[in-house]
C-alpha angles and dihedrals in degrees: 000000000000119000134172119266092246092056097040095070092225098106100076092040100052113109123235094254089066093061093039090056092050090050092048095046095053114081123236095250089052090051088051091055091047093054093044087058093044108042094168092059090043091057092050096045100040097039109145095020124106124239090250091055091049090062092060116107090222097053095092092052095056112110098241094048093042092051093049090047091051091053092050092050091047095050104032113062095179091054091047091054091053091048093049089051088057091043088056090059091047094054106044095155096058093040092049092049093049092044090059092056122086123234091247092052091049091049093049095044100034095126093048091049088048090055091046099048101022121247098271097047092044092053092046091051093048092046092051090050092050095244096122091109095074110123091213091056092050092052093046093049091053091058114111096235099039092102099035111034116111119243118270126224089236089079089086088070091078091051097051096086090048094047093051091051091049091049093054090046093051091050092050097042109027095156093056092047092051093051091049096048092047092050126087091256093053099037093096096041112131097228100044119159117252125206090356090283121140100165117099094015093118090048093052094047129205096290091059089055090051091050091052091051091048092052090049092051091047090052091051090047090053091053091048089051091052091050090049090053091051091049091049091051091050091048092051091050090051091050091051091048092050090051090052090050092051091050092049091049093050090049093051092045091052091050092050092049092050091053092049093048090051091052092050092048093050089052092066099042093105098053118171102236095191093048090048090052091051091049090049091052091048091049092049090050091050091049091050091052089049092051091048092047091051090048091052090048089052090054091048091051090050091050101041104017131234126280095259093051094046091046091050092049093049090048092051091048092049091049091050092047090050089055090049090047089058089050091053091045098048108025124086093206124031115208115240091235090058089053091051092049090049092054091048092050092049091049092050091048090050089051092051092047089057093058115114113261094018088137089077088066105037098027093227137033093217118099111240130203091279093057092048092049090049091052091049092050090051094054113110112249094244127126091244089072095057092089089050090054091054091049092048092050092050091046092050091051091052092047090049092052092056092043101251094120123039103194114049090161090069090054092048091051091049091051092050092049093050091047089052090052091051091047092051091049091051093049097045101034091076132040116254114271116267088230093055088129090062094052091099109186093351095129091052098055093129092054090045091054094045091053088057089228087122090072089074093058136075116229122218117193128193093213105195092038090060093045094047093048092047105037115011121099114213090353094301134096120234112262112281094004101097097079093046093050093045095051092047090047093050091049092051092048090049090053092052097041091094090076093065137058091239136346126217113194111185128190133176108248144173095247131013118265138157130204123189122201117172106303093345128093121193114202127192112189129210102242090206090063106027138347130232089253092058092048092051093047091048097049095043093046090051089062108092093192123065095239095121131110119198128204111194144102094210108123092204094058092042092052093047099050103021093115093049101055128079094214141356111227117213114242093231092049092050094047091051089048090055094052104032 
């Protein structure tokens, strides 16, 4: 006869009082065990309550929790079955009584059992026993007044057989009945013995017993009411006394303050008027100086700026420079406008760093490794900056030795990265030479120098050809830059001349001149008589042996002396060799 709650059809038809009774009948510890075994339902029901609140015995009777729990029991049949199983253990008396009754007896006396237990508790008991499949029960529950009709006196008919049996048992075993009724289990029994008397109980009947208990409870309630009145009177007297004490305290406090004020006033009765005037003049002078000082400070702030403004400007400049650094690091061509903006930002940062008191913002006026690396990253990847890289690397090494920079490796990495950028720009800025096949060993110039084989060869350099290929934009030098680049180039060649037997550095000039320094000869030709190309072709062709090395990208020179040189050195390779 037993079916699940989902299949029985009862679940959507049960009224709210059914679920409220189940919630009320189950103790708080039992609910705790239920939710420990069903964490998903616990999360839904106790959402918004702390773990400490969930341990309270009253938590499940609070309206929000009770309403959520009702909804869970109404919509989750599996959870309701688990809860009814626990309810069965919480209500042993009802379950035991119903378990002793047969299905036929329950069906015939369903309305009387409903009046005895109440509709909600009867249904819960039958559900927990698995008797919810009775057709008679289904029909009765669907009646309009099943949940609302008041109990009828006829319900005692089903108790008559039980009462007669209990009466005979009590007469036969009075001592057992007294112990039971005096115990905790029998303390709430309806027909308990009073004053040890058993005679006349059947004559008085159960309602007389109830009346006696009611009178006794009313008497106790009267005594409790009297005690409450006495306590309220005592409380009112204490309140009145406390009010009197507060009033007395305020009065004494006011008197004490009046005395103290009088003493303070009497202390200044003999005031020195002249001294007070002098003090007033001194105070006014001090206030004037203060106002002037603040006005001067205001002017200084307007001229130089305040810490917050300077710090914000430096931060903006650094962020912009970081963006430009990434442009220099990742872009093959840098727009001229970006270069102009970079220079303007660097100038503005330099101006700000010269302001008085700038140490408050940056902590130190010395440039650390980070500042040097930033400056290296912002250098344009052009050959003209190779000498600067060398100077920066030497400077960083010196600063590291005296402890002003703590990370020389960062600076070294930045120098290598910038040199690699410049090398790539040199290699890819121009198309490969048409005589690339004749550049025997040109790509291995470093290895050739390290082997010291280069000391057996004379080196011929087409000066302006190298400078134009490395520095000039559109075939022309920037205004005023030619002399600076040429002098720096000559100095670098002079430094590296020790690796060759002899070095010939030839430039086109206005008038012919020759300068000798160690194993290096610098020649300026008179263009009206002969060009640098002609001098180079003449001197190389005059060598009968092939012990010459040529540095140029001029196709005319290469075609004329190609069979007389040992190797043609690429202009970019040679320039990088000078400034490694």
